[in-house]
N, C-alpha and C positions, 0 to 999 in steps of 0.2 A: 572451891569446889564448886564444879560446876552441877547445875542443877538435870536431874535427868531428864525433864522434858528437853532440853539443849544440848543434850550430848552428841546428837546426830550432827552437828554444826562443826563439832571440832573432830569429826573422823577424817582420815587422811584424803579419802575420797571426795568430801563434800570440800574440803579446803582446796583440792585440787580442781575443784568444778568453778568455785568462788574464784580462783586465779586464772581458769580461762574467761569466765564472764567479766572481770574486770578487765583483763588484755583486751576484748572484743569491744567493749565501751571506750578504750582507750584509743583502739584503732579505727573509731566509726563504725563498727561492724555491728550496726543496731537499727531498728528501724522507728522512726515516729511518726504519729497518727496525730489528726486535726480533731476527730471524732471516734467514738467506738465503733459506726458502722462501717470505717475505714478500716479500722483494725479487724472487724469480725470478718469483712471481706479478704483482708490479705491471710487471716489463717485457714477460710474456705478454698484459697486458690491451691 
């Protein structure tokens, strides 16, 4: 049985997006940052 608070994770839409994220990661379509300031600067750009 899936706890009610975790039900969103098991929806088709959520699982589709999880698969997209896994694919992006495997293909190197991610950004890494040495510190929080660089992350925030990227988010602000």
